[in-house]
mmCIF file of the protein (N, C-alpha, C, O) and its ligand, coordinates in Angstrom:
data_MODEL
# 
_entry.id   MODEL 
# 
loop_
_entity.id 
_entity.type 
_entity.pdbx_number_of_molecules 
1 polymer     1 
2 non-polymer 1 
# 
_entity_poly.entity_id                      1 
_entity_poly.type                           'polypeptide(L)' 
_entity_poly.nstd_linkage                   no 
_entity_poly.nstd_monomer                   no 
_entity_poly.pdbx_seq_one_letter_code       MAKKGEAVILVTLACGECGRRNYHTKRNKLNVREKLRLNKYCKWCQGHIVHKEV 
_entity_poly.pdbx_seq_one_letter_code_can   MAKKGEAVILVTLACGECGRRNYHTKRNKLNVREKLRLNKYCKWCQGHIVHKEV 
_entity_poly.pdbx_strand_id                 A 
# 
loop_
_entity_poly_seq.entity_id 
_entity_poly_seq.num 
_entity_poly_seq.mon_id 
_entity_poly_seq.hetero 
1 1  MET n 
1 2  ALA n 
1 3  LYS n 
1 4  LYS n 
1 5  GLY n 
1 6  GLU n 
1 7  ALA n 
1 8  VAL n 
1 9  ILE n 
1 10 LEU n 
1 11 VAL n 
1 12 THR n 
1 13 LEU n 
1 14 ALA n 
1 15 CYS n 
1 16 GLY n 
1 17 GLU n 
1 18 CYS n 
1 19 GLY n 
1 20 ARG n 
1 21 ARG n 
1 22 ASN n 
1 23 TYR n 
1 24 HIS n 
1 25 THR n 
1 26 LYS n 
1 27 ARG n 
1 28 ASN n 
1 29 LYS n 
1 30 LEU n 
1 31 ASN n 
1 32 VAL n 
1 33 ARG n 
1 34 GLU n 
1 35 LYS n 
1 36 LEU n 
1 37 ARG n 
1 38 LEU n 
1 39 ASN n 
1 40 LYS n 
1 41 TYR n 
1 42 CYS n 
1 43 LYS n 
1 44 TRP n 
1 45 CYS n 
1 46 GLN n 
1 47 GLY n 
1 48 HIS n 
1 49 ILE n 
1 50 VAL n 
1 51 HIS n 
1 52 LYS n 
1 53 GLU n 
1 54 VAL n 
# 
loop_
_struct_asym.id 
_struct_asym.entity_id 
A 1 
B 2 
# 
loop_
_chem_comp.id 
_chem_comp.type 
_chem_comp.mon_nstd_flag 
ALA 'L-peptide linking' y 
ARG 'L-peptide linking' y 
ASN 'L-peptide linking' y 
CYS 'L-peptide linking' y 
GLN 'L-peptide linking' y 
GLU 'L-peptide linking' y 
GLY 'peptide linking'   y 
HIS 'L-peptide linking' y 
ILE 'L-peptide linking' y 
LEU 'L-peptide linking' y 
LYS 'L-peptide linking' y 
MET 'L-peptide linking' y 
THR 'L-peptide linking' y 
TRP 'L-peptide linking' y 
TYR 'L-peptide linking' y 
VAL 'L-peptide linking' y 
ZN  non-polymer         . 
# 
_pdbx_entity_nonpoly.entity_id   2 
_pdbx_entity_nonpoly.name        ? 
_pdbx_entity_nonpoly.comp_id     ZN 
# 
_pdbx_nonpoly_scheme.asym_id         B 
_pdbx_nonpoly_scheme.entity_id       2 
_pdbx_nonpoly_scheme.mon_id          ZN 
_pdbx_nonpoly_scheme.ndb_seq_num     1 
_pdbx_nonpoly_scheme.pdb_seq_num     101 
_pdbx_nonpoly_scheme.auth_seq_num    101 
_pdbx_nonpoly_scheme.pdb_mon_id      ZN 
_pdbx_nonpoly_scheme.auth_mon_id     ZN 
_pdbx_nonpoly_scheme.pdb_strand_id   A 
_pdbx_nonpoly_scheme.pdb_ins_code    . 
# 
loop_
_atom_site.group_PDB 
_atom_site.id 
_atom_site.type_symbol 
_atom_site.label_atom_id 
_atom_site.label_alt_id 
_atom_site.label_comp_id 
_atom_site.label_asym_id 
_atom_site.label_entity_id 
_atom_site.label_seq_id 
_atom_site.pdbx_PDB_ins_code 
_atom_site.Cartn_x 
_atom_site.Cartn_y 
_atom_site.Cartn_z 
_atom_site.occupancy 
_atom_site.B_iso_or_equiv 
_atom_site.pdbx_formal_charge 
_atom_site.auth_seq_id 
_atom_site.auth_comp_id 
_atom_site.auth_asym_id 
_atom_site.auth_atom_id 
_atom_site.pdbx_PDB_model_num 
ATOM   1   N  N  . MET A 1 1  ? 76.731  -103.221 161.091 1.00 0.00 ? 1   MET A N  1 
ATOM   2   C  CA . MET A 1 1  ? 76.495  -102.619 162.387 1.00 0.00 ? 1   MET A CA 1 
ATOM   3   C  C  . MET A 1 1  ? 77.187  -101.256 162.472 1.00 0.00 ? 1   MET A C  1 
ATOM   4   O  O  . MET A 1 1  ? 76.537  -100.217 162.581 1.00 0.00 ? 1   MET A O  1 
ATOM   5   N  N  . ALA A 1 2  ? 78.515  -101.289 162.420 1.00 0.00 ? 2   ALA A N  1 
ATOM   6   C  CA . ALA A 1 2  ? 79.242  -100.024 162.511 1.00 0.00 ? 2   ALA A CA 1 
ATOM   7   C  C  . ALA A 1 2  ? 79.142  -99.266  161.194 1.00 0.00 ? 2   ALA A C  1 
ATOM   8   O  O  . ALA A 1 2  ? 79.182  -99.858  160.115 1.00 0.00 ? 2   ALA A O  1 
ATOM   9   N  N  . LYS A 1 3  ? 79.017  -97.993  161.298 1.00 0.00 ? 3   LYS A N  1 
ATOM   10  C  CA . LYS A 1 3  ? 79.020  -97.173  160.093 1.00 0.00 ? 3   LYS A CA 1 
ATOM   11  C  C  . LYS A 1 3  ? 80.431  -97.055  159.564 1.00 0.00 ? 3   LYS A C  1 
ATOM   12  O  O  . LYS A 1 3  ? 81.386  -96.875  160.321 1.00 0.00 ? 3   LYS A O  1 
ATOM   13  N  N  . LYS A 1 4  ? 80.545  -97.158  158.274 1.00 0.00 ? 4   LYS A N  1 
ATOM   14  C  CA . LYS A 1 4  ? 81.877  -97.123  157.686 1.00 0.00 ? 4   LYS A CA 1 
ATOM   15  C  C  . LYS A 1 4  ? 82.386  -95.686  157.534 1.00 0.00 ? 4   LYS A C  1 
ATOM   16  O  O  . LYS A 1 4  ? 81.635  -94.758  157.234 1.00 0.00 ? 4   LYS A O  1 
ATOM   17  N  N  . GLY A 1 5  ? 83.682  -95.550  157.753 1.00 0.00 ? 5   GLY A N  1 
ATOM   18  C  CA . GLY A 1 5  ? 84.333  -94.300  157.374 1.00 0.00 ? 5   GLY A CA 1 
ATOM   19  C  C  . GLY A 1 5  ? 84.321  -93.211  158.424 1.00 0.00 ? 5   GLY A C  1 
ATOM   20  O  O  . GLY A 1 5  ? 85.025  -92.211  158.276 1.00 0.00 ? 5   GLY A O  1 
ATOM   21  N  N  . GLU A 1 6  ? 83.548  -93.374  159.473 1.00 0.00 ? 6   GLU A N  1 
ATOM   22  C  CA . GLU A 1 6  ? 83.454  -92.266  160.416 1.00 0.00 ? 6   GLU A CA 1 
ATOM   23  C  C  . GLU A 1 6  ? 84.549  -92.277  161.465 1.00 0.00 ? 6   GLU A C  1 
ATOM   24  O  O  . GLU A 1 6  ? 84.992  -91.225  161.925 1.00 0.00 ? 6   GLU A O  1 
ATOM   25  N  N  . ALA A 1 7  ? 84.982  -93.462  161.838 1.00 0.00 ? 7   ALA A N  1 
ATOM   26  C  CA . ALA A 1 7  ? 85.886  -93.555  162.980 1.00 0.00 ? 7   ALA A CA 1 
ATOM   27  C  C  . ALA A 1 7  ? 87.343  -93.723  162.566 1.00 0.00 ? 7   ALA A C  1 
ATOM   28  O  O  . ALA A 1 7  ? 88.226  -93.797  163.420 1.00 0.00 ? 7   ALA A O  1 
ATOM   29  N  N  . VAL A 1 8  ? 87.595  -93.782  161.274 1.00 0.00 ? 8   VAL A N  1 
ATOM   30  C  CA . VAL A 1 8  ? 88.961  -94.057  160.837 1.00 0.00 ? 8   VAL A CA 1 
ATOM   31  C  C  . VAL A 1 8  ? 89.708  -92.737  160.635 1.00 0.00 ? 8   VAL A C  1 
ATOM   32  O  O  . VAL A 1 8  ? 89.273  -91.865  159.883 1.00 0.00 ? 8   VAL A O  1 
ATOM   33  N  N  . ILE A 1 9  ? 90.827  -92.619  161.315 1.00 0.00 ? 9   ILE A N  1 
ATOM   34  C  CA . ILE A 1 9  ? 91.634  -91.412  161.190 1.00 0.00 ? 9   ILE A CA 1 
ATOM   35  C  C  . ILE A 1 9  ? 92.997  -91.780  160.627 1.00 0.00 ? 9   ILE A C  1 
ATOM   36  O  O  . ILE A 1 9  ? 93.484  -92.895  160.817 1.00 0.00 ? 9   ILE A O  1 
ATOM   37  N  N  . LEU A 1 10 ? 93.598  -90.837  159.937 1.00 0.00 ? 10  LEU A N  1 
ATOM   38  C  CA . LEU A 1 10 ? 94.954  -91.024  159.446 1.00 0.00 ? 10  LEU A CA 1 
ATOM   39  C  C  . LEU A 1 10 ? 95.936  -90.682  160.555 1.00 0.00 ? 10  LEU A C  1 
ATOM   40  O  O  . LEU A 1 10 ? 95.790  -89.665  161.233 1.00 0.00 ? 10  LEU A O  1 
ATOM   41  N  N  . VAL A 1 11 ? 96.928  -91.527  160.733 1.00 0.00 ? 11  VAL A N  1 
ATOM   42  C  CA . VAL A 1 11 ? 97.943  -91.253  161.744 1.00 0.00 ? 11  VAL A CA 1 
ATOM   43  C  C  . VAL A 1 11 ? 99.325  -91.336  161.105 1.00 0.00 ? 11  VAL A C  1 
ATOM   44  O  O  . VAL A 1 11 ? 99.531  -92.014  160.098 1.00 0.00 ? 11  VAL A O  1 
ATOM   45  N  N  . THR A 1 12 ? 100.252 -90.633  161.715 1.00 0.00 ? 12  THR A N  1 
ATOM   46  C  CA . THR A 1 12 ? 101.643 -90.661  161.285 1.00 0.00 ? 12  THR A CA 1 
ATOM   47  C  C  . THR A 1 12 ? 102.463 -91.379  162.345 1.00 0.00 ? 12  THR A C  1 
ATOM   48  O  O  . THR A 1 12 ? 102.290 -91.150  163.542 1.00 0.00 ? 12  THR A O  1 
ATOM   49  N  N  . LEU A 1 13 ? 103.356 -92.250  161.891 1.00 0.00 ? 13  LEU A N  1 
ATOM   50  C  CA . LEU A 1 13 ? 104.217 -92.976  162.815 1.00 0.00 ? 13  LEU A CA 1 
ATOM   51  C  C  . LEU A 1 13 ? 105.641 -92.437  162.728 1.00 0.00 ? 13  LEU A C  1 
ATOM   52  O  O  . LEU A 1 13 ? 106.231 -92.367  161.650 1.00 0.00 ? 13  LEU A O  1 
ATOM   53  N  N  . ALA A 1 14 ? 106.174 -92.062  163.878 1.00 0.00 ? 14  ALA A N  1 
ATOM   54  C  CA . ALA A 1 14 ? 107.526 -91.516  163.925 1.00 0.00 ? 14  ALA A CA 1 
ATOM   55  C  C  . ALA A 1 14 ? 108.452 -92.487  164.641 1.00 0.00 ? 14  ALA A C  1 
ATOM   56  O  O  . ALA A 1 14 ? 108.071 -93.138  165.614 1.00 0.00 ? 14  ALA A O  1 
ATOM   57  N  N  . CYS A 1 15 ? 109.668 -92.567  164.138 1.00 0.00 ? 15  CYS A N  1 
ATOM   58  C  CA . CYS A 1 15 ? 110.678 -93.435  164.727 1.00 0.00 ? 15  CYS A CA 1 
ATOM   59  C  C  . CYS A 1 15 ? 110.986 -92.994  166.160 1.00 0.00 ? 15  CYS A C  1 
ATOM   60  O  O  . CYS A 1 15 ? 111.164 -91.806  166.426 1.00 0.00 ? 15  CYS A O  1 
ATOM   61  N  N  . GLY A 1 16 ? 111.046 -93.953  167.070 1.00 0.00 ? 16  GLY A N  1 
ATOM   62  C  CA . GLY A 1 16 ? 111.345 -93.646  168.459 1.00 0.00 ? 16  GLY A CA 1 
ATOM   63  C  C  . GLY A 1 16 ? 112.789 -93.254  168.685 1.00 0.00 ? 16  GLY A C  1 
ATOM   64  O  O  . GLY A 1 16 ? 113.113 -92.677  169.723 1.00 0.00 ? 16  GLY A O  1 
ATOM   65  N  N  . GLU A 1 17 ? 113.658 -93.551  167.746 1.00 0.00 ? 17  GLU A N  1 
ATOM   66  C  CA . GLU A 1 17 ? 115.077 -93.221  167.893 1.00 0.00 ? 17  GLU A CA 1 
ATOM   67  C  C  . GLU A 1 17 ? 115.403 -91.854  167.305 1.00 0.00 ? 17  GLU A C  1 
ATOM   68  O  O  . GLU A 1 17 ? 115.908 -90.972  168.000 1.00 0.00 ? 17  GLU A O  1 
ATOM   69  N  N  . CYS A 1 18 ? 115.110 -91.691  166.028 1.00 0.00 ? 18  CYS A N  1 
ATOM   70  C  CA . CYS A 1 18 ? 115.525 -90.466  165.344 1.00 0.00 ? 18  CYS A CA 1 
ATOM   71  C  C  . CYS A 1 18 ? 114.374 -89.481  165.172 1.00 0.00 ? 18  CYS A C  1 
ATOM   72  O  O  . CYS A 1 18 ? 114.592 -88.319  164.827 1.00 0.00 ? 18  CYS A O  1 
ATOM   73  N  N  . GLY A 1 19 ? 113.155 -89.941  165.413 1.00 0.00 ? 19  GLY A N  1 
ATOM   74  C  CA . GLY A 1 19 ? 112.017 -89.034  165.345 1.00 0.00 ? 19  GLY A CA 1 
ATOM   75  C  C  . GLY A 1 19 ? 111.503 -88.756  163.949 1.00 0.00 ? 19  GLY A C  1 
ATOM   76  O  O  . GLY A 1 19 ? 110.551 -87.994  163.779 1.00 0.00 ? 19  GLY A O  1 
ATOM   77  N  N  . ARG A 1 20 ? 112.124 -89.369  162.939 1.00 0.00 ? 20  ARG A N  1 
ATOM   78  C  CA . ARG A 1 20 ? 111.655 -89.140  161.576 1.00 0.00 ? 20  ARG A CA 1 
ATOM   79  C  C  . ARG A 1 20 ? 110.314 -89.827  161.361 1.00 0.00 ? 20  ARG A C  1 
ATOM   80  O  O  . ARG A 1 20 ? 110.046 -90.901  161.899 1.00 0.00 ? 20  ARG A O  1 
ATOM   81  N  N  . ARG A 1 21 ? 109.495 -89.183  160.570 1.00 0.00 ? 21  ARG A N  1 
ATOM   82  C  CA . ARG A 1 21 ? 108.148 -89.711  160.338 1.00 0.00 ? 21  ARG A CA 1 
ATOM   83  C  C  . ARG A 1 21 ? 108.158 -90.578  159.092 1.00 0.00 ? 21  ARG A C  1 
ATOM   84  O  O  . ARG A 1 21 ? 108.120 -90.078  157.968 1.00 0.00 ? 21  ARG A O  1 
ATOM   85  N  N  . ASN A 1 22 ? 108.209 -91.874  159.306 1.00 0.00 ? 22  ASN A N  1 
ATOM   86  C  CA . ASN A 1 22 ? 108.462 -92.794  158.204 1.00 0.00 ? 22  ASN A CA 1 
ATOM   87  C  C  . ASN A 1 22 ? 107.207 -93.437  157.635 1.00 0.00 ? 22  ASN A C  1 
ATOM   88  O  O  . ASN A 1 22 ? 107.203 -93.890  156.491 1.00 0.00 ? 22  ASN A O  1 
ATOM   89  N  N  . TYR A 1 23 ? 106.152 -93.479  158.424 1.00 0.00 ? 23  TYR A N  1 
ATOM   90  C  CA . TYR A 1 23 ? 104.987 -94.239  157.995 1.00 0.00 ? 23  TYR A CA 1 
ATOM   91  C  C  . TYR A 1 23 ? 103.695 -93.467  158.242 1.00 0.00 ? 23  TYR A C  1 
ATOM   92  O  O  . TYR A 1 23 ? 103.547 -92.708  159.200 1.00 0.00 ? 23  TYR A O  1 
ATOM   93  N  N  . HIS A 1 24 ? 102.774 -93.709  157.319 1.00 0.00 ? 24  HIS A N  1 
ATOM   94  C  CA . HIS A 1 24 ? 101.407 -93.227  157.534 1.00 0.00 ? 24  HIS A CA 1 
ATOM   95  C  C  . HIS A 1 24 ? 100.503 -94.440  157.538 1.00 0.00 ? 24  HIS A C  1 
ATOM   96  O  O  . HIS A 1 24 ? 100.689 -95.367  156.749 1.00 0.00 ? 24  HIS A O  1 
ATOM   97  N  N  . THR A 1 25 ? 99.541  -94.433  158.413 1.00 0.00 ? 25  THR A N  1 
ATOM   98  C  CA . THR A 1 25 ? 98.618  -95.545  158.456 1.00 0.00 ? 25  THR A CA 1 
ATOM   99  C  C  . THR A 1 25 ? 97.266  -95.035  158.920 1.00 0.00 ? 25  THR A C  1 
ATOM   100 O  O  . THR A 1 25 ? 97.083  -93.843  159.167 1.00 0.00 ? 25  THR A O  1 
ATOM   101 N  N  . LYS A 1 26 ? 96.339  -95.947  159.031 1.00 0.00 ? 26  LYS A N  1 
ATOM   102 C  CA . LYS A 1 26 ? 94.996  -95.580  159.472 1.00 0.00 ? 26  LYS A CA 1 
ATOM   103 C  C  . LYS A 1 26 ? 94.679  -96.291  160.770 1.00 0.00 ? 26  LYS A C  1 
ATOM   104 O  O  . LYS A 1 26 ? 95.137  -97.408  161.013 1.00 0.00 ? 26  LYS A O  1 
ATOM   105 N  N  . ARG A 1 27 ? 93.900  -95.641  161.587 1.00 0.00 ? 27  ARG A N  1 
ATOM   106 C  CA . ARG A 1 27 ? 93.497  -96.237  162.854 1.00 0.00 ? 27  ARG A CA 1 
ATOM   107 C  C  . ARG A 1 27 ? 92.010  -95.995  163.036 1.00 0.00 ? 27  ARG A C  1 
ATOM   108 O  O  . ARG A 1 27 ? 91.504  -94.894  162.814 1.00 0.00 ? 27  ARG A O  1 
ATOM   109 N  N  . ASN A 1 28 ? 91.329  -97.045  163.444 1.00 0.00 ? 28  ASN A N  1 
ATOM   110 C  CA . ASN A 1 28 ? 89.928  -96.897  163.817 1.00 0.00 ? 28  ASN A CA 1 
ATOM   111 C  C  . ASN A 1 28 ? 89.881  -96.511  165.291 1.00 0.00 ? 28  ASN A C  1 
ATOM   112 O  O  . ASN A 1 28 ? 90.174  -97.329  166.163 1.00 0.00 ? 28  ASN A O  1 
ATOM   113 N  N  . LYS A 1 29 ? 89.518  -95.289  165.559 1.00 0.00 ? 29  LYS A N  1 
ATOM   114 C  CA . LYS A 1 29 ? 89.615  -94.805  166.939 1.00 0.00 ? 29  LYS A CA 1 
ATOM   115 C  C  . LYS A 1 29 ? 88.582  -95.425  167.859 1.00 0.00 ? 29  LYS A C  1 
ATOM   116 O  O  . LYS A 1 29 ? 88.670  -95.282  169.079 1.00 0.00 ? 29  LYS A O  1 
ATOM   117 N  N  . LEU A 1 30 ? 87.615  -96.106  167.293 1.00 0.00 ? 30  LEU A N  1 
ATOM   118 C  CA . LEU A 1 30 ? 86.670  -96.820  168.152 1.00 0.00 ? 30  LEU A CA 1 
ATOM   119 C  C  . LEU A 1 30 ? 87.245  -98.148  168.617 1.00 0.00 ? 30  LEU A C  1 
ATOM   120 O  O  . LEU A 1 30 ? 87.061  -98.552  169.765 1.00 0.00 ? 30  LEU A O  1 
ATOM   121 N  N  . ASN A 1 31 ? 87.944  -98.821  167.709 1.00 0.00 ? 31  ASN A N  1 
ATOM   122 C  CA . ASN A 1 31 ? 88.509  -100.127 168.047 1.00 0.00 ? 31  ASN A CA 1 
ATOM   123 C  C  . ASN A 1 31 ? 89.828  -100.012 168.781 1.00 0.00 ? 31  ASN A C  1 
ATOM   124 O  O  . ASN A 1 31 ? 90.134  -100.806 169.670 1.00 0.00 ? 31  ASN A O  1 
ATOM   125 N  N  . VAL A 1 32 ? 90.616  -98.996  168.390 1.00 0.00 ? 32  VAL A N  1 
ATOM   126 C  CA . VAL A 1 32 ? 91.952  -98.836  168.953 1.00 0.00 ? 32  VAL A CA 1 
ATOM   127 C  C  . VAL A 1 32 ? 92.002  -97.487  169.649 1.00 0.00 ? 32  VAL A C  1 
ATOM   128 O  O  . VAL A 1 32 ? 92.174  -96.451  169.007 1.00 0.00 ? 32  VAL A O  1 
ATOM   129 N  N  . ARG A 1 33 ? 91.853  -97.506  170.936 1.00 0.00 ? 33  ARG A N  1 
ATOM   130 C  CA . ARG A 1 33 ? 91.758  -96.241  171.669 1.00 0.00 ? 33  ARG A CA 1 
ATOM   131 C  C  . ARG A 1 33 ? 93.121  -95.705  172.054 1.00 0.00 ? 33  ARG A C  1 
ATOM   132 O  O  . ARG A 1 33 ? 93.291  -94.499  172.235 1.00 0.00 ? 33  ARG A O  1 
ATOM   133 N  N  . GLU A 1 34 ? 94.087  -96.591  172.179 1.00 0.00 ? 34  GLU A N  1 
ATOM   134 C  CA . GLU A 1 34 ? 95.415  -96.130  172.561 1.00 0.00 ? 34  GLU A CA 1 
ATOM   135 C  C  . GLU A 1 34 ? 96.182  -95.660  171.335 1.00 0.00 ? 34  GLU A C  1 
ATOM   136 O  O  . GLU A 1 34 ? 95.836  -95.990  170.200 1.00 0.00 ? 34  GLU A O  1 
ATOM   137 N  N  . LYS A 1 35 ? 97.223  -94.888  171.585 1.00 0.00 ? 35  LYS A N  1 
ATOM   138 C  CA . LYS A 1 35 ? 98.088  -94.476  170.487 1.00 0.00 ? 35  LYS A CA 1 
ATOM   139 C  C  . LYS A 1 35 ? 98.845  -95.688  169.961 1.00 0.00 ? 35  LYS A C  1 
ATOM   140 O  O  . LYS A 1 35 ? 99.234  -96.583  170.711 1.00 0.00 ? 35  LYS A O  1 
ATOM   141 N  N  . LEU A 1 36 ? 99.038  -95.686  168.656 1.00 0.00 ? 36  LEU A N  1 
ATOM   142 C  CA . LEU A 1 36 ? 99.688  -96.837  168.037 1.00 0.00 ? 36  LEU A CA 1 
ATOM   143 C  C  . LEU A 1 36 ? 101.177 -96.864  168.348 1.00 0.00 ? 36  LEU A C  1 
ATOM   144 O  O  . LEU A 1 36 ? 101.841 -95.828  168.399 1.00 0.00 ? 36  LEU A O  1 
ATOM   145 N  N  . ARG A 1 37 ? 101.680 -98.064  168.555 1.00 0.00 ? 37  ARG A N  1 
ATOM   146 C  CA . ARG A 1 37 ? 103.118 -98.278  168.677 1.00 0.00 ? 37  ARG A CA 1 
ATOM   147 C  C  . ARG A 1 37 ? 103.436 -99.523  167.848 1.00 0.00 ? 37  ARG A C  1 
ATOM   148 O  O  . ARG A 1 37 ? 102.994 -100.624 168.174 1.00 0.00 ? 37  ARG A O  1 
ATOM   149 N  N  . LEU A 1 38 ? 104.192 -99.341  166.797 1.00 0.00 ? 38  LEU A N  1 
ATOM   150 C  CA . LEU A 1 38 ? 104.491 -100.463 165.924 1.00 0.00 ? 38  LEU A CA 1 
ATOM   151 C  C  . LEU A 1 38 ? 105.995 -100.584 165.727 1.00 0.00 ? 38  LEU A C  1 
ATOM   152 O  O  . LEU A 1 38 ? 106.706 -99.589  165.590 1.00 0.00 ? 38  LEU A O  1 
ATOM   153 N  N  . ASN A 1 39 ? 106.458 -101.823 165.717 1.00 0.00 ? 39  ASN A N  1 
ATOM   154 C  CA . ASN A 1 39 ? 107.867 -102.077 165.465 1.00 0.00 ? 39  ASN A CA 1 
ATOM   155 C  C  . ASN A 1 39 ? 108.078 -102.129 163.962 1.00 0.00 ? 39  ASN A C  1 
ATOM   156 O  O  . ASN A 1 39 ? 107.666 -103.082 163.301 1.00 0.00 ? 39  ASN A O  1 
ATOM   157 N  N  . LYS A 1 40 ? 108.726 -101.096 163.424 1.00 0.00 ? 40  LYS A N  1 
ATOM   158 C  CA . LYS A 1 40 ? 108.898 -101.018 161.980 1.00 0.00 ? 40  LYS A CA 1 
ATOM   159 C  C  . LYS A 1 40 ? 110.333 -100.658 161.643 1.00 0.00 ? 40  LYS A C  1 
ATOM   160 O  O  . LYS A 1 40 ? 111.100 -100.164 162.470 1.00 0.00 ? 40  LYS A O  1 
ATOM   161 N  N  . TYR A 1 41 ? 110.654 -100.928 160.399 1.00 0.00 ? 41  TYR A N  1 
ATOM   162 C  CA . TYR A 1 41 ? 112.016 -100.660 159.961 1.00 0.00 ? 41  TYR A CA 1 
ATOM   163 C  C  . TYR A 1 41 ? 112.215 -99.172  159.698 1.00 0.00 ? 41  TYR A C  1 
ATOM   164 O  O  . TYR A 1 41 ? 111.427 -98.540  158.995 1.00 0.00 ? 41  TYR A O  1 
ATOM   165 N  N  . CYS A 1 42 ? 113.277 -98.628  160.273 1.00 0.00 ? 42  CYS A N  1 
ATOM   166 C  CA . CYS A 1 42 ? 113.668 -97.249  159.982 1.00 0.00 ? 42  CYS A CA 1 
ATOM   167 C  C  . CYS A 1 42 ? 114.930 -97.275  159.154 1.00 0.00 ? 42  CYS A C  1 
ATOM   168 O  O  . CYS A 1 42 ? 115.963 -97.775  159.600 1.00 0.00 ? 42  CYS A O  1 
ATOM   169 N  N  . LYS A 1 43 ? 114.853 -96.732  157.936 1.00 0.00 ? 43  LYS A N  1 
ATOM   170 C  CA . LYS A 1 43 ? 116.036 -96.790  157.068 1.00 0.00 ? 43  LYS A CA 1 
ATOM   171 C  C  . LYS A 1 43 ? 117.134 -95.863  157.554 1.00 0.00 ? 43  LYS A C  1 
ATOM   172 O  O  . LYS A 1 43 ? 118.304 -96.042  157.214 1.00 0.00 ? 43  LYS A O  1 
ATOM   173 N  N  . TRP A 1 44 ? 116.754 -94.865  158.356 1.00 0.00 ? 44  TRP A N  1 
ATOM   174 C  CA . TRP A 1 44 ? 117.758 -93.929  158.876 1.00 0.00 ? 44  TRP A CA 1 
ATOM   175 C  C  . TRP A 1 44 ? 118.542 -94.579  160.005 1.00 0.00 ? 44  TRP A C  1 
ATOM   176 O  O  . TRP A 1 44 ? 119.754 -94.389  160.111 1.00 0.00 ? 44  TRP A O  1 
ATOM   177 N  N  . CYS A 1 45 ? 117.857 -95.346  160.849 1.00 0.00 ? 45  CYS A N  1 
ATOM   178 C  CA . CYS A 1 45 ? 118.526 -96.039  161.955 1.00 0.00 ? 45  CYS A CA 1 
ATOM   179 C  C  . CYS A 1 45 ? 119.004 -97.420  161.532 1.00 0.00 ? 45  CYS A C  1 
ATOM   180 O  O  . CYS A 1 45 ? 119.742 -98.079  162.264 1.00 0.00 ? 45  CYS A O  1 
ATOM   181 N  N  . GLN A 1 46 ? 118.586 -97.853  160.359 1.00 0.00 ? 46  GLN A N  1 
ATOM   182 C  CA . GLN A 1 46 ? 118.981 -99.142  159.800 1.00 0.00 ? 46  GLN A CA 1 
ATOM   183 C  C  . GLN A 1 46 ? 118.635 -100.290 160.729 1.00 0.00 ? 46  GLN A C  1 
ATOM   184 O  O  . GLN A 1 46 ? 119.465 -101.158 160.997 1.00 0.00 ? 46  GLN A O  1 
ATOM   185 N  N  . GLY A 1 47 ? 117.427 -100.289 161.207 1.00 0.00 ? 47  GLY A N  1 
ATOM   186 C  CA . GLY A 1 47 ? 116.982 -101.382 162.047 1.00 0.00 ? 47  GLY A CA 1 
ATOM   187 C  C  . GLY A 1 47 ? 115.532 -101.220 162.405 1.00 0.00 ? 47  GLY A C  1 
ATOM   188 O  O  . GLY A 1 47 ? 114.902 -100.216 162.071 1.00 0.00 ? 47  GLY A O  1 
ATOM   189 N  N  . HIS A 1 48 ? 115.008 -102.203 163.080 1.00 0.00 ? 48  HIS A N  1 
ATOM   190 C  CA . HIS A 1 48 ? 113.616 -102.131 163.504 1.00 0.00 ? 48  HIS A CA 1 
ATOM   191 C  C  . HIS A 1 48 ? 113.527 -101.370 164.821 1.00 0.00 ? 48  HIS A C  1 
ATOM   192 O  O  . HIS A 1 48 ? 114.160 -101.726 165.815 1.00 0.00 ? 48  HIS A O  1 
ATOM   193 N  N  . ILE A 1 49 ? 112.740 -100.337 164.797 1.00 0.00 ? 49  ILE A N  1 
ATOM   194 C  CA . ILE A 1 49 ? 112.592 -99.432  165.931 1.00 0.00 ? 49  ILE A CA 1 
ATOM   195 C  C  . ILE A 1 49 ? 111.095 -99.308  166.211 1.00 0.00 ? 49  ILE A C  1 
ATOM   196 O  O  . ILE A 1 49 ? 110.275 -99.391  165.296 1.00 0.00 ? 49  ILE A O  1 
ATOM   197 N  N  . VAL A 1 50 ? 110.757 -99.114  167.448 1.00 0.00 ? 50  VAL A N  1 
ATOM   198 C  CA . VAL A 1 50 ? 109.356 -98.855  167.770 1.00 0.00 ? 50  VAL A CA 1 
ATOM   199 C  C  . VAL A 1 50 ? 108.980 -97.469  167.243 1.00 0.00 ? 50  VAL A C  1 
ATOM   200 O  O  . VAL A 1 50 ? 109.603 -96.464  167.583 1.00 0.00 ? 50  VAL A O  1 
ATOM   201 N  N  . HIS A 1 51 ? 107.947 -97.449  166.406 1.00 0.00 ? 51  HIS A N  1 
ATOM   202 C  CA . HIS A 1 51 ? 107.446 -96.193  165.880 1.00 0.00 ? 51  HIS A CA 1 
ATOM   203 C  C  . HIS A 1 51 ? 106.175 -95.825  166.625 1.00 0.00 ? 51  HIS A C  1 
ATOM   204 O  O  . HIS A 1 51 ? 105.306 -96.666  166.857 1.00 0.00 ? 51  HIS A O  1 
ATOM   205 N  N  . LYS A 1 52 ? 106.081 -94.565  166.992 1.00 0.00 ? 52  LYS A N  1 
ATOM   206 C  CA . LYS A 1 52 ? 104.933 -94.122  167.769 1.00 0.00 ? 52  LYS A CA 1 
ATOM   207 C  C  . LYS A 1 52 ? 104.064 -93.176  166.955 1.00 0.00 ? 52  LYS A C  1 
ATOM   208 O  O  . LYS A 1 52 ? 104.542 -92.425  166.105 1.00 0.00 ? 52  LYS A O  1 
ATOM   209 N  N  . GLU A 1 53 ? 102.811 -93.237  167.239 1.00 0.00 ? 53  GLU A N  1 
ATOM   210 C  CA . GLU A 1 53 ? 101.883 -92.304  166.604 1.00 0.00 ? 53  GLU A CA 1 
ATOM   211 C  C  . GLU A 1 53 ? 102.167 -90.879  167.077 1.00 0.00 ? 53  GLU A C  1 
ATOM   212 O  O  . GLU A 1 53 ? 102.400 -90.639  168.262 1.00 0.00 ? 53  GLU A O  1 
ATOM   213 N  N  . VAL A 1 54 ? 102.143 -89.951  166.140 1.00 0.00 ? 54  VAL A N  1 
ATOM   214 C  CA . VAL A 1 54 ? 102.353 -88.544  166.511 1.00 0.00 ? 54  VAL A CA 1 
ATOM   215 C  C  . VAL A 1 54 ? 101.118 -87.726  166.196 1.00 0.00 ? 54  VAL A C  1 
ATOM   216 O  O  . VAL A 1 54 ? 101.099 -86.519  166.437 1.00 0.00 ? 54  VAL A O  1 
HETATM 217 ZN ZN . ZN  B 2 .  ? 114.980 -93.860  163.032 1.00 0.00 2 101 ZN  A ZN 1 
# 
């Protein structure tokens, strides 16, 4: 049904504490309309921090 490859964008996730950009991931902008927020480990903060899409 859905065409492949058109709606997927690369996003960068930045730590909510220190702002460092620790992760890259992909988001299908048709399925996920909001900006991503993921709880991931930040080695700089040494803990799990909410990372936000930038
Ligand atoms: Zn951090």
